[in-house]
Backbone bond lengths (Angstrom), bond angles and torsions (degrees), N, CA, C in turn:
res aa  C-N    CA-C-N  psi(-1)  N-CA   C-N-CA  omega(-1)  CA-C   N-CA-C  phi
1 M - - - 1.450 - - 1.526 110.16 -
2 D 1.331 115.82 158.02 1.458 121.84 176.47 1.525 107.30 -85.12
3 I 1.337 116.18 96.22 1.469 121.20 -174.10 1.521 111.41 -65.27
4 V 1.325 117.45 -40.72 1.461 120.72 -178.97 1.525 109.79 -60.92
5 R 1.319 116.62 -47.04 1.473 120.31 -179.95 1.519 110.87 -65.94
6 Y 1.334 116.17 -42.84 1.470 118.98 -179.37 1.530 111.02 -60.15
7 N 1.320 117.67 -48.09 1.467 119.82 -177.69 1.526 111.98 -68.51
8 A 1.323 117.90 -30.76 1.467 119.77 174.24 1.525 109.87 -61.73
9 Q 1.320 116.17 -45.90 1.462 120.47 179.61 1.526 110.99 -67.28
10 A 1.329 116.48 -36.12 1.467 120.03 179.41 1.524 110.87 -64.60
11 W 1.331 117.07 -40.75 1.462 119.09 178.36 1.522 111.67 -72.49
12 D 1.322 117.82 -31.15 1.468 119.39 170.80 1.526 109.61 -59.70
13 H 1.321 116.04 -40.01 1.467 121.45 177.68 1.527 110.52 -64.30
14 Q 1.325 117.07 -40.16 1.462 120.16 179.10 1.535 111.05 -63.17
15 V 1.322 116.73 -38.51 1.461 120.27 176.90 1.524 110.24 -61.55
16 A 1.325 116.03 -46.07 1.467 120.78 -178.00 1.521 111.81 -62.00
17 H 1.344 116.49 -27.50 1.462 120.63 -176.94 1.532 113.10 -104.77
18 G 1.331 116.82 11.67 1.460 120.62 169.85 1.506 116.52 74.28
19 N 1.340 118.47 29.46 1.456 120.91 173.53 1.528 109.59 -49.73
20 E 1.337 116.92 139.75 1.470 120.56 -173.81 1.518 113.68 -59.67
21 W 1.338 117.74 -24.75 1.462 120.78 -179.46 1.517 111.96 -90.32
22 T 1.329 117.07 12.19 1.462 121.48 178.34 1.528 111.84 -121.01
23 R 1.336 117.95 6.56 1.461 121.19 -174.33 1.528 109.84 -95.55
24 P 1.319 117.97 119.08 1.469 120.76 -178.47 1.526 112.73 -60.88
25 V 1.323 115.65 147.18 1.459 120.62 176.63 1.523 109.42 -67.34
26 P 1.337 118.48 150.37 1.463 121.30 178.97 1.521 112.05 -77.17
27 P 1.329 117.60 166.46 1.473 121.04 -177.09 1.518 114.25 -58.93
28 D 1.342 118.72 -32.77 1.462 119.01 -177.28 1.530 111.79 -66.73
29 V 1.332 117.12 -29.56 1.469 120.20 176.58 1.526 110.15 -65.42
30 I 1.317 116.49 -41.27 1.468 120.71 178.04 1.520 110.78 -67.00
31 A 1.319 116.56 -41.40 1.467 119.84 179.24 1.524 111.02 -60.69
32 R 1.332 117.18 -42.31 1.469 120.32 178.68 1.527 111.19 -66.41
33 A 1.338 116.05 -38.55 1.465 119.26 179.28 1.520 110.87 -62.79
34 R 1.312 116.76 -38.85 1.470 120.21 177.62 1.523 111.39 -62.75
35 A 1.325 115.43 -29.36 1.468 120.55 -179.74 1.528 111.98 -88.99
36 G 1.342 116.89 3.53 1.456 120.17 177.12 1.513 115.06 96.69
37 D 1.334 117.49 0.52 1.471 122.22 -179.98 1.520 108.55 -104.14
38 W 1.336 116.58 93.20 1.458 119.44 -175.15 1.527 110.89 -142.19
39 S 1.313 115.47 156.50 1.465 122.68 172.02 1.523 107.51 -155.79
40 V 1.324 115.72 154.27 1.463 122.10 178.57 1.528 108.82 -139.22
41 L 1.329 115.61 163.52 1.460 121.91 -177.12 1.523 111.08 -113.92
42 L 1.316 115.39 138.40 1.471 122.40 166.07 1.523 110.28 -100.81
43 T 1.334 116.16 -25.96 1.465 123.09 -178.33 1.528 108.04 -126.34
44 A 1.313 117.53 -163.08 1.460 120.07 -168.14 1.517 114.94 -72.47
45 T 1.340 118.21 -42.30 1.459 118.92 -168.40 1.527 115.75 -131.94
46 T 1.323 119.08 -27.29 1.467 121.73 -173.51 1.525 111.38 -91.79
47 P 1.334 118.92 117.97 1.465 120.26 176.68 1.532 111.09 -60.87
48 V 1.315 115.74 146.23 1.461 120.69 177.31 1.530 108.37 -67.01
49 P 1.340 118.65 130.13 1.470 119.70 178.24 1.528 111.25 -55.39
50 R 1.304 117.07 136.04 1.464 120.36 179.94 1.528 111.18 -60.77
51 S 1.336 116.14 -27.84 1.466 120.01 -179.20 1.526 111.94 -66.59
52 W 1.322 118.01 -15.18 1.460 120.96 178.07 1.526 111.97 -74.33
53 F 1.330 117.85 -18.43 1.458 122.54 -174.90 1.524 111.43 -98.37
54 P 1.333 117.23 139.46 1.468 119.12 164.70 1.536 107.96 -69.27
55 P 1.315 118.33 170.42 1.472 119.79 172.94 1.530 109.87 -54.23
56 L 1.325 116.72 132.05 1.462 120.68 -171.94 1.522 114.14 -81.97
57 E 1.302 118.54 -20.27 1.462 120.18 -175.27 1.532 110.79 -57.02
58 N 1.333 115.03 115.33 1.477 123.77 179.10 1.533 113.46 64.41
59 L 1.322 117.61 12.06 1.462 120.62 176.53 1.530 109.22 -67.63
60 R 1.329 116.71 133.92 1.467 121.11 179.29 1.532 108.52 -83.66
61 V 1.335 115.68 108.80 1.467 121.88 -173.38 1.521 110.58 -114.92
62 L 1.330 115.50 131.54 1.462 121.95 170.27 1.522 108.25 -105.88
63 C 1.319 116.75 112.77 1.466 121.57 172.77 1.521 106.67 -86.75
64 L 1.330 115.65 100.50 1.459 122.64 -169.34 1.526 111.26 -91.81
65 A 1.342 115.90 121.91 1.467 121.44 -175.55 1.518 109.44 49.57
66 S 1.316 114.95 47.54 1.465 123.05 -169.11 1.522 111.59 -130.93
67 G 1.351 115.85 29.48 1.454 118.94 177.11 1.517 111.36 -71.24
68 G 1.335 115.60 171.65 1.450 119.94 177.67 1.513 113.91 124.38
69 G 1.341 117.38 -1.22 1.451 119.68 176.41 1.508 114.39 72.73
70 Q 1.328 117.06 29.36 1.459 120.12 -176.61 1.521 112.21 -116.89
71 Q 1.334 118.59 -68.71 1.459 120.13 -174.19 1.529 112.86 -79.30
72 A 1.335 117.16 -46.85 1.467 120.77 -173.48 1.525 113.04 -59.70
73 P 1.335 119.78 -46.69 1.468 118.52 179.59 1.526 112.92 -63.26
74 V 1.328 117.28 -34.49 1.464 120.34 178.43 1.524 110.08 -64.64
75 L 1.324 117.19 -45.71 1.462 120.44 -179.86 1.526 110.86 -66.26
76 A 1.323 117.26 -36.10 1.464 120.37 176.64 1.523 110.91 -65.57
77 A 1.333 116.24 -42.64 1.466 120.05 178.69 1.520 111.55 -64.49
78 A 1.342 116.58 -27.98 1.463 120.91 179.49 1.526 112.45 -82.55
79 G 1.347 117.72 -1.89 1.456 120.16 172.63 1.512 116.66 118.82
80 A 1.348 118.10 -5.75 1.461 120.58 -176.49 1.532 111.64 -78.94
81 Q 1.330 115.30 155.84 1.462 122.35 170.19 1.528 106.93 -91.85
82 V 1.322 117.41 103.95 1.456 121.97 -165.86 1.526 112.35 -107.83
83 T 1.335 114.21 133.02 1.460 122.41 168.04 1.522 107.91 -117.14
84 V 1.328 116.48 130.50 1.464 121.19 177.05 1.522 108.13 -105.27
85 Y 1.319 116.07 125.41 1.465 121.87 -179.97 1.520 107.69 -119.83
86 D 1.317 116.80 115.77 1.460 120.67 -174.13 1.522 109.38 -147.91
87 N 1.323 115.09 152.50 1.460 121.87 -178.06 1.523 112.83 -80.16
88 S 1.316 117.85 -18.93 1.464 122.79 -172.90 1.522 111.61 -102.59
89 P 1.325 119.04 117.21 1.466 120.25 176.16 1.523 112.83 -58.73
90 A 1.324 116.81 -36.83 1.466 119.78 -179.33 1.522 111.63 -68.02
91 Q 1.327 117.45 -36.47 1.464 120.59 176.03 1.533 110.73 -65.56
92 L 1.312 116.79 -42.74 1.460 120.14 177.41 1.528 110.88 -63.05
93 A 1.320 116.24 -36.18 1.462 120.17 179.13 1.526 111.59 -62.43
94 Q 1.337 117.34 -29.08 1.467 119.79 176.77 1.524 111.46 -67.10
95 D 1.323 116.60 -39.17 1.464 119.79 176.26 1.527 110.63 -66.87
96 E 1.324 116.61 -40.51 1.459 120.50 178.42 1.528 110.75 -64.33
97 F 1.320 116.37 -36.84 1.461 120.90 177.64 1.524 111.34 -60.21
98 V 1.335 116.87 -48.07 1.467 120.48 -179.97 1.530 110.35 -65.01
99 A 1.338 116.49 -41.86 1.463 119.92 179.78 1.528 110.72 -59.96
100 D 1.339 116.92 -45.00 1.467 120.75 179.39 1.533 110.85 -66.70
101 R 1.324 116.26 -42.91 1.459 120.33 -177.20 1.517 112.32 -63.20
102 D 1.342 116.20 -40.50 1.460 120.83 -171.21 1.522 113.94 -110.45
103 G 1.329 117.57 10.27 1.454 120.30 175.54 1.514 114.32 67.19
104 L 1.323 116.64 40.49 1.462 121.75 179.96 1.523 110.64 -98.25
105 T 1.317 115.21 154.48 1.458 121.11 173.27 1.519 108.83 -107.70
106 L 1.332 116.31 115.31 1.466 121.44 171.71 1.519 108.16 -151.55
107 R 1.319 115.07 158.33 1.466 121.04 -178.53 1.516 109.13 -111.60
108 T 1.332 117.69 139.37 1.461 121.77 175.89 1.527 109.51 -117.09
109 V 1.335 115.36 137.45 1.460 122.08 179.52 1.518 107.98 -136.13
110 Q 1.333 117.03 129.66 1.456 120.17 177.37 1.520 110.35 -88.07
111 G 1.336 116.45 135.78 1.447 119.94 176.87 1.514 112.37 174.60
112 D 1.314 115.00 171.84 1.463 125.10 -177.85 1.522 109.36 -88.87
113 M 1.322 117.55 127.69 1.467 120.74 -176.84 1.527 113.21 -62.79
114 Q 1.328 118.02 -16.63 1.458 120.94 177.42 1.529 112.20 -76.18
115 D 1.337 116.66 -10.20 1.463 121.44 -177.55 1.524 109.00 -138.99
116 L 1.328 116.75 105.19 1.459 122.01 179.16 1.525 110.86 -104.87
117 G 1.337 115.95 29.61 1.460 121.19 -175.12 1.517 114.57 -60.77
118 T 1.312 117.94 -18.57 1.460 120.85 178.11 1.524 112.42 -71.64
119 F 1.347 116.98 -13.26 1.463 121.30 -178.87 1.526 110.88 -108.53
120 S 1.316 116.31 144.51 1.459 120.94 179.68 1.518 111.20 -79.31
121 D 1.317 116.36 166.00 1.461 121.71 175.79 1.535 109.78 -59.33
122 A 1.345 115.46 142.71 1.462 122.20 175.35 1.530 113.03 56.42
123 A 1.338 116.52 34.16 1.466 121.01 -176.86 1.526 113.36 -78.81
124 F 1.363 117.49 -17.57 1.461 120.48 -173.50 1.527 111.20 -132.98
125 D 1.335 114.31 152.61 1.461 121.24 176.80 1.524 111.67 -97.42
126 L 1.337 116.35 -20.16 1.463 121.51 -178.57 1.518 108.75 -147.91
127 V 1.328 116.27 133.21 1.467 122.00 171.15 1.516 107.59 -113.82
128 F 1.325 115.70 124.52 1.467 122.78 -178.53 1.520 107.87 -111.92
129 N 1.346 115.78 112.63 1.467 121.52 -172.58 1.528 110.80 -127.44
130 P 1.344 117.76 90.13 1.464 120.14 177.57 1.522 110.29 -68.22
131 C 1.321 117.90 172.36 1.471 122.94 -175.03 1.526 111.98 -47.56
132 S 1.315 116.54 94.89 1.467 119.41 -179.33 1.518 113.98 -146.73
133 V 1.349 118.68 -15.12 1.464 118.61 -178.95 1.527 111.62 -67.92
134 A 1.343 117.33 -12.24 1.462 119.86 175.00 1.519 111.87 -67.89
135 F 1.341 117.87 -9.96 1.460 120.88 -177.50 1.522 112.83 -100.55
136 V 1.343 117.41 10.91 1.463 121.00 174.38 1.526 109.07 -130.77
137 P 1.343 117.66 147.86 1.468 119.75 -178.42 1.519 114.26 -77.58
138 D 1.340 118.55 -23.29 1.467 121.12 -173.56 1.519 110.03 -119.59
139 V 1.328 116.99 93.62 1.462 119.52 -176.96 1.528 111.96 -81.54
140 T 1.322 118.11 -25.24 1.469 119.16 -178.84 1.527 111.10 -64.60
141 S 1.332 117.47 -34.72 1.462 119.85 177.90 1.519 110.56 -66.24
142 V 1.341 117.17 -32.16 1.465 120.82 177.36 1.522 109.63 -61.21
143 W 1.338 117.26 -47.31 1.468 120.27 -177.16 1.525 111.81 -65.07
144 H 1.316 117.15 -39.99 1.465 119.03 179.23 1.526 111.31 -66.05
145 E 1.328 116.71 -38.27 1.455 120.22 176.71 1.527 111.09 -67.17
146 V 1.327 116.67 -41.33 1.469 120.36 177.69 1.533 110.06 -60.61
147 A 1.326 116.56 -46.26 1.466 119.78 -179.86 1.523 111.15 -60.65
148 R 1.312 116.84 -36.18 1.470 120.34 179.92 1.532 112.00 -67.02
149 V 1.345 117.13 -42.96 1.475 119.54 -174.65 1.529 112.45 -84.21
150 L 1.342 117.65 -9.79 1.462 119.86 176.91 1.533 110.66 -81.03
151 S 1.318 115.82 142.76 1.452 120.80 172.63 1.527 109.38 -74.76
152 P 1.319 119.18 156.80 1.468 120.43 176.05 1.524 110.78 -55.47
153 G 1.331 116.43 130.34 1.449 121.47 -175.76 1.520 113.99 83.54
154 G 1.339 116.46 -2.16 1.455 120.62 178.91 1.520 111.81 -71.30
155 C 1.338 115.67 161.33 1.466 121.52 -173.18 1.518 112.22 -114.80
156 L 1.311 115.55 145.17 1.464 123.75 166.93 1.521 108.06 -112.13
157 L 1.324 116.77 122.12 1.459 122.55 171.95 1.519 106.85 -109.92
158 A 1.342 116.97 120.36 1.453 120.70 -172.81 1.521 111.65 -134.71
159 G 1.318 116.00 142.64 1.460 122.34 176.28 1.517 110.51 -112.80
160 F 1.344 115.86 151.60 1.462 120.38 -173.62 1.527 112.01 -142.28
161 I 1.307 114.63 150.09 1.457 121.50 162.66 1.522 106.77 -86.48
162 D 1.323 116.95 127.13 1.469 120.89 178.90 1.532 108.76 -59.91
163 P 1.344 118.34 125.54 1.468 119.52 179.85 1.524 113.55 -54.38
164 A 1.322 117.69 -27.41 1.467 120.58 -176.57 1.519 112.66 -60.48
165 V 1.338 117.62 -29.80 1.467 118.20 -175.46 1.523 112.05 -69.40
166 F 1.333 116.65 -17.78 1.459 119.35 -177.36 1.523 113.15 -75.82
167 V 1.325 117.61 -7.03 1.465 118.27 176.30 1.528 111.38 -73.22
168 F 1.345 117.81 -17.47 1.459 121.03 -173.02 1.531 111.80 -88.68
169 D 1.323 115.01 147.32 1.456 122.13 177.09 1.528 109.22 -73.77
170 E 1.330 116.99 116.74 1.465 121.05 -174.19 1.527 112.26 -67.11
171 E 1.324 117.29 -42.04 1.458 119.78 -177.18 1.527 111.17 -66.18
172 R 1.317 117.15 -40.77 1.466 119.33 177.18 1.530 110.41 -69.87
173 G 1.339 116.21 -29.67 1.453 119.51 176.35 1.514 112.20 -63.77
174 K 1.334 116.65 -34.40 1.464 120.72 177.90 1.524 111.59 -64.15
175 K 1.333 116.58 -20.28 1.466 121.74 178.19 1.532 111.61 -95.91
176 G 1.336 116.31 7.20 1.446 120.50 178.98 1.514 114.47 87.14
177 E 1.339 117.35 11.42 1.455 121.27 -178.51 1.530 110.25 -100.36
178 V 1.326 116.15 141.27 1.459 121.78 174.15 1.524 107.16 -105.46
179 H 1.338 115.56 104.53 1.463 120.61 -174.04 1.523 109.70 -130.22
180 V 1.335 116.40 119.10 1.458 121.01 178.01 1.521 108.73 -76.99
181 R 1.347 114.84 126.02 1.463 119.30 -176.79 1.527 113.75 -130.11
182 H 1.364 118.01 -42.12 1.459 120.97 -166.14 1.520 112.84 -103.53
183 R 1.331 115.28 147.05 1.454 121.65 168.39 1.520 108.78 -83.60
184 L 1.330 115.44 153.02 1.462 120.72 177.15 1.524 110.26 -102.84
185 P 1.315 119.57 149.08 1.458 126.29 0.33 1.529 111.73 -74.08
186 Y 1.318 114.65 143.34 1.463 122.31 -179.41 1.537 110.45 -87.97
187 A 1.333 116.17 147.30 1.468 121.73 169.35 1.523 107.11 -153.20
188 D 1.327 116.15 133.96 1.460 119.49 178.71 1.528 111.57 -51.43
189 L 1.340 116.01 -39.26 1.460 120.32 -172.49 1.525 113.67 -72.92
190 H 1.336 118.59 -15.02 1.471 117.70 175.73 1.521 113.30 -127.40
191 S 1.338 117.83 -12.25 1.459 120.25 -177.71 1.523 113.24 -94.13
192 L 1.326 117.17 -23.14 1.463 121.35 -179.55 1.521 111.48 -98.26
193 T 1.317 115.78 154.39 1.466 119.85 173.84 1.528 109.38 -69.12
194 Q 1.323 116.43 164.29 1.458 119.55 -179.62 1.520 111.46 -61.78
195 S 1.320 116.82 -39.75 1.464 119.22 179.53 1.530 110.93 -65.52
196 E 1.343 117.45 -35.51 1.461 120.67 177.49 1.531 110.82 -68.60
197 Q 1.334 116.23 -39.29 1.460 119.51 176.45 1.529 111.13 -63.95
198 D 1.324 116.28 -40.95 1.465 120.40 178.95 1.529 110.59 -62.46
199 A 1.340 116.20 -41.16 1.464 120.27 179.82 1.526 110.68 -66.58
200 L 1.332 116.40 -37.38 1.459 120.86 178.61 1.527 109.96 -62.67
201 R 1.320 116.74 -45.60 1.462 120.09 179.59 1.518 111.04 -66.43
202 E 1.310 116.85 -39.94 1.460 120.65 179.30 1.528 110.88 -61.08
203 A 1.329 116.80 -34.01 1.467 121.73 -179.87 1.525 112.38 -83.21
204 G 1.342 117.57 -4.07 1.456 120.62 -179.84 1.516 113.63 70.77
205 E 1.333 117.34 31.39 1.455 121.54 179.51 1.531 110.26 -88.16
206 P 1.319 118.55 138.32 1.464 119.87 177.34 1.522 112.02 -68.57
207 L 1.319 115.78 152.66 1.461 121.53 176.23 1.527 109.47 -78.68
208 V 1.345 116.32 143.18 1.461 120.25 -178.05 1.527 112.05 -129.57
209 W 1.331 114.06 157.52 1.459 124.33 176.13 1.522 107.88 -132.78
210 S 1.340 117.78 140.50 1.469 119.61 179.29 1.520 112.35 -79.43
211 H 1.336 116.90 -30.43 1.469 122.62 -169.55 1.535 109.34 58.38
212 S 1.311 117.36 -160.95 1.463 121.95 -178.90 1.509 107.89 -141.75
213 L 1.324 117.06 163.02 1.466 119.39 175.26 1.522 110.75 -62.59
214 E 1.329 116.27 -30.48 1.464 119.98 178.71 1.525 111.36 -61.98
215 T 1.349 116.62 -39.04 1.459 118.86 179.96 1.529 112.18 -87.76
216 L 1.328 117.83 -31.95 1.452 120.26 -178.74 1.527 112.41 -73.12
217 I 1.332 116.73 -43.20 1.469 121.31 -179.68 1.527 110.84 -102.26
218 G 1.323 116.44 -50.86 1.458 119.33 178.18 1.517 111.96 -59.61
219 G 1.327 116.79 -33.74 1.462 120.48 178.85 1.517 112.43 -64.22
220 Q 1.319 117.24 -36.34 1.465 119.77 175.84 1.530 110.76 -64.39
221 L 1.336 115.67 -43.69 1.462 119.92 179.96 1.523 110.96 -63.25
222 E 1.323 115.89 -42.16 1.461 120.57 -179.24 1.528 111.63 -63.60
223 A 1.345 115.91 -30.76 1.460 120.31 -179.11 1.526 112.41 -79.92
224 G 1.334 117.48 -1.80 1.456 120.81 178.53 1.504 114.34 95.93
225 L 1.348 116.01 19.25 1.461 121.11 177.26 1.528 108.86 -104.35
226 V 1.322 116.26 138.84 1.459 121.61 -178.24 1.522 109.08 -109.68
227 L 1.338 116.73 121.94 1.462 120.42 -179.54 1.528 110.56 -72.77
228 T 1.339 114.57 132.15 1.460 120.36 -178.94 1.522 113.47 -120.98
229 R 1.333 118.68 -19.62 1.462 121.88 -179.49 1.527 108.84 -147.36
230 F 1.358 114.52 157.85 1.469 120.52 -177.33 1.524 108.71 -158.35
231 Y 1.332 117.83 139.23 1.467 120.39 168.18 1.524 110.08 -148.24
232 E 1.321 115.02 156.84 1.463 121.78 175.86 1.522 109.66 -104.97
233 D 1.320 116.03 156.16 1.457 121.83 -179.65 1.521 109.14 -139.89
234 S 1.324 115.59 152.28 1.462 120.36 178.08 1.525 110.05 -83.95
235 W 1.309 115.45 155.65 1.460 122.87 174.75 1.522 105.63 -117.55
236 P 1.330 118.09 97.18 1.464 120.16 -171.65 1.523 112.85 -67.17
237 D 1.319 114.49 160.65 1.471 122.46 172.83 1.524 113.36 65.42
238 Q 1.329 117.15 27.20 1.456 121.21 173.51 1.525 108.66 -112.97
239 A 1.323 116.99 145.08 1.465 120.52 -176.83 1.523 111.69 -61.22
240 W 1.333 116.87 -31.52 1.459 120.75 -176.70 1.529 113.01 -90.22
241 S 1.338 118.36 1.20 1.465 121.21 -174.45 1.520 113.54 -62.15
242 A 1.322 117.28 -23.41 1.464 120.16 179.27 1.522 111.54 -73.95
243 Y 1.329 117.87 -10.89 1.456 121.31 -173.13 1.528 114.16 -111.46
244 L 1.327 118.59 -25.34 1.460 120.34 179.03 1.518 109.36 -156.27
245 P 1.345 117.56 154.31 1.465 119.93 -176.03 1.527 113.78 -62.54
246 G 1.335 116.87 -48.12 1.457 120.43 175.67 1.513 115.88 96.26
247 M 1.326 118.59 -16.17 1.461 121.66 178.91 1.526 109.96 -143.49
248 F 1.340 115.86 156.89 1.455 120.03 173.51 1.525 109.17 -153.51
249 A 1.319 115.53 164.06 1.466 121.71 179.38 1.511 109.67 -134.75
250 T 1.327 116.08 149.73 1.465 122.34 179.23 1.518 110.54 -129.17
251 R 1.310 114.61 149.44 1.470 122.36 169.09 1.519 106.89 -117.37
252 A 1.329 116.79 127.38 1.454 120.95 -179.17 1.523 109.04 -132.96
253 V 1.328 115.77 150.89 1.466 122.27 -177.63 1.519 109.17 -120.57
254 K 1.327 115.96 137.59 1.458 120.21 175.23 1.524 109.65 -76.14
255 T 1.312 116.82 124.86 1.463 121.33 -178.17 1.534 110.36 -82.25
């Protein structure tokens, strides 16, 4: 199957059904960002520390797989020159909606995060990548592309789902049960039964991959990025949340 096309359509479906990560920020959030009062998320609940960001004024920012009208408009309102690169036309339309509504300047480009060939080398000073690499099978190519488009000394801020959470049975988790089921690395296409995969597609859910810490963190290092900051975050309303955080974020610098 064409995974890139399927996941683009799945995220379009999520927009149509009001997924929380597809809802544009309201005008008051943009107004506060213009006044210097802003925050954005890489993970579910913990705002990214402001100290992780260089000064935003005229900073060239790539919001990578970050459509949905949430992070990119805030960074644009705070002074950055923002490009949003996302696989879902509907997600990009949310950013365009906020830009039109609030008089912001940002650029939207549709494409697969595994291939940033539309951008030149050293085109950006900051890449902002919230929890989204779980929606592509090859995360190492993402890091190499990010390293290529970052300027020397540029930063990658990235959010992740902890691979450990993928060992748990999701359906039993919805019933409040913590049940270990899957071997890692997890992938919908080989970890679920055919009937479960069919149900996932019928529901318009995107396909996911757990990856590994070796590819999520080691892959950044291999691509020439040096990790400088790290934090963990909770994933609320999950049966296993009492036992492990479930999310983390990294800050890395291109050497």
